[in-house]
N, C-alpha and C positions, 0 to 999 in steps of 0.2 A: 421205452426210451423216447423221450420227447422230441418233437419235431424241432428244427431251429427255427427262430422267427423269421418270418417273410420281410425281405428287404428288397425294395424297388429302387429305382433311381430315374431321374429326368436328367439327360446329360446334353443341354443343347451348346452349340458352338456360337458365341458372341459376333457373330458377323452381320448382323440387322437385328430387326425386332421380334418379339415373340409372336409368330403368326399362327393362323388358325389350326394348323397342321401340327405344330409345336405345342400349342395349348391343349389340344386333344389328347395326344402322347402324354403330358404332364398329367392331364386330368385321370386317363386311364391308370399310370402308374400310382398316383396318389390314392384313387378310390380302392386299388386293388389292395395296397398297403394298410389303408383304414379298415376295410372290410374284415380283415384278419388279424387286426391288431399288431400291425408290424410297423416297419419303419419305412419312411419316404425320404430319399436323399437327393440333394440338388449338387450337380456338379457341372462345373463350367469349364467346357473343352477348348480352351483358349491357345490352343498350340498352333494355330493358323496365325502366325505373327503380322502378315500383311495385312490381313481382312478383320482381325479381332479389334474391338474397341471398348474402351470402358462406357462409353455412351451405349453400346449395344448391351452390355452387362447390366447396367442400370435399367434399361428398357425390359429386360428379361425378369430382372428382379421386381420391377413394378408391375408387369404383367402378371406376376404369379402371385403377388399380394393383393391385388385388385381383385384377382378370381377368387382368393381365399384358399390358395394352395400352399400352406406354409409347410416347408421341409422340417423334418425331426432332425437331420443333420445336414450340415453344410451351410451355406454352398461351399464346395472344394474347388480348387482352382489347379488345373493341370500343370501350368508353368511354376507353380510352388513344389512340385514334387518330381522335378526333373532328377533328382538324385536317384529317386526310388526306380525310375525307369531305366536308367543307367545300371543300376545294381542288378535287375531282372535281366537285362542284356547281357551282363557279363556271365551270369549264371547260365542262361541258354548258350553262350559262346564256348564256356567250359565244358559243357555237356555234350558238345557237338551238333547242337540243334541251329547253330547260326555261324555265319561266316562273314567276313569283310570282303566287301565288293569295291574295286576301284575304279569301275568305268566312269568315263566322263558323260556328260550330258550330250555331247557330238556323237560318242560312240553308241549311247542307247538310241538315239534318233536314227543312226544309219542302220541299227540292227532292227528296228521297227519297220523302218521304210522297206528293207529287204524282205521282210517277212510279207508286208502286205504286198509287194511286187508278185512274191511267190502264191499268193493266194491264202496266206496264213493268218491266223489271229496274232496281232501284235502282243508281245509278250517278253519277259526277260529269260534268256536261253541259258541262264546258269553257268556260264563261262569262269566265273570265280568259284563256284561250288567246292571244287575238289582239285583247284589250280594249284599246280607247284611254282609257278611263276614268282618270280621275285616282284614285289609290290614296286610300282613306279615310285620314284623319288618326289617329294612335295606334294602329293595327291591325299587328301584326307578321305578315307574311306567310309562308306555307309555299312550299316550293318543288315545283311538279310537273313530271313528266316529260312531253313531248309524245310520245305514242304515235301511231306513224303511223296516218293516217286511212285508208289502203287497204292491201291485200295482206294476206297470211298469213305467220304464224310456224311454220316447219316445221322439226323436228330428228328425227333417228333415234335413240330411246332405245335405250340398250344393253340394257335388260330388256323394255320394251313394244314395241319396234319403232317405225315411223314414226308422228309424232304432228304433225297441222296445226291450228293455232287461228287464226281470223281476228281480225285487228287491230279489226275491228268489234265484237269481243267484249270489247275491253278499253278502259277509260277512262284517263284522265290521273292515273297514280299519284302521290300525295305521295312524295317522295323524301328532303326534308330538313324536319324540322318547325321549327316557330318557334323552338324553343330551340336548334337547330342539331344536333339529334339526328337520324340517318339512320333511315329506315324500315328494316324487314327487307330488302326485295327490293333496296333501292340498296346497303346496308351489304355485303350477301353479296356482289354483284357486285364492289364496289371491293375487298374482300378478297381473293376468289378471284382477280382479276387481279393484285393486288400480291404475292400469295404463289405465283403460277404454279400454280395448281390444275390439274391436266389431266384430272382425272375427279372429278366431282360425284355420289356416290354418297349417297342419301338417301331418305327413306319417300317413298310415292307420293302422300302428302298433300300434296306440294310441286309435283306436276305442274301445277296451276294458276299456280303462281308462275314456271314456267319460260318461259313466252314473254314476260312482261313482263321477266324478266333478259335473255333473249337481245336484246330490243330495245335495252337499255341497253348492252349489249355492242357491239351494232353501232353505237349512236350514239357510243361511245368509239374505234371502229374496232379493237376488240380481237378475237383469234381466240377462238371458243368452245371451253370444254372439252367433253369428252364428257359426257352425262347419263346415270345410270341410277337409275331409280325403283325402290325395292324395294317389294314387295307387303306390304299390311298383315298384323298378327298378330291373328288371331280366338282368342276362347276356345273352348274344347273343343265349347260350343253351338253355335259359328257366329255367336255375338254379337261386337261388337266388344270388344277386351280391355280388362278393367278389373281393378279390385283383388278382385273376387270370384273371377275366375278365376286369381289368384296374380300378377298384374301390380304387384308392389310393388317398392320400391327395390333395386338389385342386392345392396346390402350386407345387406339381410333374408335374403337367401339363404344368405349366410355366417354371420349370426346363427342360422338355422334349420338349420345343419349341413350344408351342401352344400360340396364342394370347388370350387375355382374351374375346374378343368380339366374338371370334369363340366358346368358351366353354359356354359362356352365350347363344349365340343363340342355341347351341346343347341343353343344359339343358331345356329350354324354349320349345323344342320340345319332350322332354321326358315326355309324358303323357298329353300334351296340343297340339292344334292344331289351325291354323286360315286358313281355307280352304286348298288348297294344298301347301302354303307357306313353303319353307324349308329355306330359307335365308332371314333375315330381320334385321334391325337396332334394337338398343335399344329402340330407339324413337318409331318405330313401334310396338315393344313388349309392351310397356305402353299403346300406343293408342288402340291396338287390345285384350289386355289381359282381360280374364274374367273368372268366376269359371264354366260357364256353359260349356264350351268346353274342361274341364278337362276330360280325360277318365276314366272310371271305372276299365278298364283293367289294368294289369300291362304293364308297358313300357319295352321296350327291349335296353339294352346299347349296341350300334355297334361301336366299336373303328374306323372301316374302314369309316363309315360315318362321324364321328367325324374329322378324318384326311382330308377327301375330303373337309368338310367346312371349316378347317383350311387353306387348299391350296387356297379355292377361297378367303379368308380374306387376305392371304400373298400376292396374286396376285393384290389385291386392295389397300394394306398398303401404306401409305407415304412411299417414299423411304429412307428418313433421318430416320425415325424412324425404318424402318426395318434394316438399316445398324447398328443403336446404339443397337438394341436387338440382332442381330446376333455377333457382335463384341465379347461378353464374351465367346461365345462358340469357337470361333476362337482361342481366347487368351489362353483357357483352353486346346486347342488342340496344344498349343506350336507355334502358328503363331505369327510373329512381324507383326502388320498390317502397322506400319509407314514405313517400308522398302519395301511394295509391292505397287500395284496399289490401285486407291482409291476405298475404299470399297463400294461407292455409285454406281460405274460403274459394280463392281462385282455384287452386289445384284441384281441390275436392270437386268443383263444378266442371272441370274440363278433363279430368283423368281419363274417363271412360273413352274419350274420343280420339286419344293420343298413343300411336305406335311407339315413340320414342319421346325422350324428355325434350330434346330439342322441338319436336313437334308440340309438345305440351308448352314450352315456353314461347313458341311462335304464337300458338292461339292466344296466348296469355298478353301479348304486347299491348292490345288495345286497352287494357285495364290501366296501364301505367304510362301511356302515352297516346296523343291523338292520332289516329291514321286517317289522313285524307283520303275519301272515296275517290277512285279513278275517275275521269271524265267519261268513260264508258259506263259505269256503274250509275253516275249521276243522270246521264242521259237516258238510262234504262227505267230507273225508279223514281227520280224526281219530277213530277207532273204537275201540272196546273190544276188538275182534277184533284188531286190529293192533298195539295198544300193546306186548305182550310182544317181540314182534319187533323194534320200534324200541328198546325198553329194552336188548335183548340187543346190537343192533347199537351202541348207545352204548357199552355195557361193552367190546365187542370194539375199537371204535375207539381207546379210551383207550390200548391197547397196541401199536398198529401203528406200523411206521416211516411217518412221512406222506409217501407217494408215490403216485401215481395206482393203480399196479399193486397194492400192499398195500391200498388203500382198495377196490378192485373185488373183491379177493379176501374181504375181511371181509363185504362187502354179499352175495357169493355164497354165503359160508358160512350166513350167516343165512336166505337164501331157502330153502337146501338144509335147514338144520335145522328149519324151521319148516313146510315143504311148502307153500310159498306161490309165486306166480309174481312176477317182478321187478316189473312194473309196480305191484302191490299194495303193495310195500314202497317202491319208488322215489317214488311221486307223494307220499305223506304226508311222505317224508324231504325231498322238494324244499319242500314247502311250509314243512316246520319250520325250514329253514336258509336258505331265501332269501324266503320270503313270497309266493312265485310258483310257477305251474304249468308255465311254459316256461321252461327253461334249456338250455344246451349239456349234453354227457354229464354225467352226476351225479358221476361219480368225479373227472372234470377239474375240475368246479366245487368240490367240497369241497376238492380238493387246493390250489386257489387261494386260497379264503376262508381256511385254515389250521386247524391242529388245535386250538387253544385257542379259536378262535371256533366252530367246529363243533361242539365239545362243550359249549360255553357256551349255544350257540343251542337244540340238541337238549334239554339239561337243562331250559330255560326252558319249553320247548314241551310237554314230556312232562307238564308240570303240567296242561295244558288238556285231556288224553286223558279220556274217561271211563273210571272204573274198571273 
């Protein structure tokens, strides 16, 4: 008898952007399904009506698309399945596994306050579980699940190993609110059953929900999926990951100039490993991925490592693609690409120095508009002593055939004629033409900036030298 196909799901709540933790969960679910020729499902858990927004839904879809994690089925939306939750809730009610509870919010608050005062854990006390009282008039009840009063819930977590929780620790959770909208723990189980989910891979903040969900599975007589709870992601300082560590929406990384393949590679290494491999392709991830090598310990988010990895991908990226991705950053910075050197050549020259596309664009700005050197740079590099050599170079460059070799010869000729060392000429020249002190090789840089531009910039800057 053949095994059923593996089916995983990523089920975000649209109450914010797709963040790093959610993106990693999605990636692990996606990679596991792809590894086994299975199905990856996207489900939007939008039952938090106060906080769910269409903008957040779109941000999640955009983030998934940018990272290249296309779903095989979905997206499904819980709010379009209300009739199904209500149908299953009725089944539980009819089978004696659920009951109506008429407690008001004030009653529940008073109940918990009294429990705290006695030093007890606040929880629902089951007062309507077997109540023979007449329901109060005009009160819309919630539906609660009858948690077994004795015994344990045990499962073998694919990451954490065997976990046992006593039913005494669990109270009778609400499964259907008065407005007919399911609570998280109930909606998840119904969805996972209906969608034939075989592996529930999610963050370990859901470990406490799992025994509650297992009890509902059992009450419905359904086969349990396998559960795998991923370790949390901490900042580099060991604290819970937050915005100050770089835990921003996934699309912010695109806007900051990261390549999607670099972020995917980095996310894969957050809590999972394949030997000592740090850099690998999407195809290798699918080939290698397994649940056995997910760490039990929290992962640490290291922005410097992500930047390094992004640099490796920038170095290898196809230059036409890199130019197309860099251009919007330059345009936003006021550069007119059409009037300058070919962007392909500029990108090819600068790519090895850049950690991000934004850095690549910043380094390319002087090719497309004149950057005035700061007064401090002029004071440091513009001296009366070096001015004659630079004026001589300006004259020589007027007559050269404009290519890197000829430019290099002209510079060397001036260095020899004036009896100076190369850096003494090259540094002020660099400042004159680019407004900066760090650029690639000066002859290659001048060649790309172009004959007319170089001569015009040098002439303008020579006026700032002391006589």
